[in-house]
C-alpha positions as CSV (number, residue, x, y, z in Angstrom):
1,M,-71.5,17.5,2.6
2,T,-68.2,15.8,2.7
3,E,-67.1,13.4,5.4
4,V,-63.4,12.5,5.6
5,V,-62.5,9.3,7.4
6,E,-58.8,8.3,7.5
7,N,-58.1,10.2,4.2
8,K,-61.1,8.7,2.5
9,G,-64.1,10.9,1.6
10,I,-67.8,10.3,1.3
11,L,-69.8,12.9,-0.7
12,I,-73.4,13.2,0.4
13,G,-75.9,15.6,-1.0
14,P,-79.0,16.0,-3.2
15,P,-79.1,14.7,-6.8
16,R,-77.4,16.8,-9.4
17,S,-75.3,18.8,-6.9
18,G,-72.0,17.8,-8.5
19,K,-70.8,15.1,-6.1
20,T,-69.6,12.7,-8.9
21,L,-68.0,15.5,-10.8
22,L,-66.1,16.7,-7.7
23,A,-65.0,13.1,-6.8
24,K,-63.7,12.4,-10.4
25,A,-61.9,15.7,-10.5
26,Y,-60.3,15.1,-7.1
27,A,-59.3,11.6,-8.1
28,G,-57.6,13.0,-11.2
29,I,-55.4,15.5,-9.3
30,L,-54.1,13.0,-6.6
31,P,-50.4,12.1,-6.8
32,L,-49.4,8.8,-8.3
33,L,-49.0,5.9,-5.9
34,S,-45.7,5.4,-4.1
35,R,-43.9,2.1,-4.9
36,S,-45.2,0.4,-1.8
37,E,-48.7,1.6,-2.4
38,S,-48.5,0.5,-6.0
39,L,-47.4,-3.0,-4.9
40,E,-50.2,-3.2,-2.4
41,V,-52.9,-2.1,-4.8
42,T,-51.6,-4.4,-7.5
43,Q,-51.6,-7.3,-5.1
44,L,-55.2,-6.6,-4.1
45,Y,-56.3,-6.3,-7.8
46,S,-54.5,-9.6,-8.5
47,I,-56.3,-11.4,-5.6
48,A,-59.6,-10.0,-6.7
49,G,-59.0,-11.2,-10.3
50,L,-59.0,-7.6,-11.6
51,L,-55.4,-7.3,-12.8
52,G,-55.9,-8.6,-16.3
53,H,-53.3,-10.1,-18.6
54,S,-50.8,-7.3,-18.5
55,G,-49.6,-7.9,-15.0
56,S,-48.0,-4.5,-14.8
57,L,-48.0,-2.4,-11.6
58,I,-51.0,-0.1,-11.0
59,T,-49.7,3.4,-10.5
60,S,-52.9,5.5,-10.3
61,R,-55.2,5.6,-7.3
62,P,-58.4,3.5,-7.5
63,F,-61.7,5.4,-8.0
64,R,-64.9,3.7,-6.9
65,Q,-68.4,4.9,-7.7
66,P,-70.9,2.8,-5.8
67,H,-74.5,2.4,-7.1
68,H,-76.8,5.2,-5.9
69,S,-79.0,2.6,-4.0
70,A,-76.0,1.2,-2.0
71,T,-76.4,1.6,1.7
72,M,-73.7,3.1,3.9
73,V,-73.2,-0.3,5.5
74,A,-72.6,-1.8,2.0
75,I,-70.2,0.9,1.0
76,L,-68.1,0.7,4.2
């Protein structure tokens, strides 16, 4: 089952049904970030301390894989 909220998806289903595989494949075919999106994501990574030493713009869309025991409240 897939739920899409404001262009964000949540895959829900039984174990070993291919949710993670589908999510990773989908993330791989998304277009690169626009310049403004890239600046926004790079700023967020910088604030969170995740940018690293390179300091270059992030051009690929972030992919998150929360722990299987995370609740819906924790994810949202």
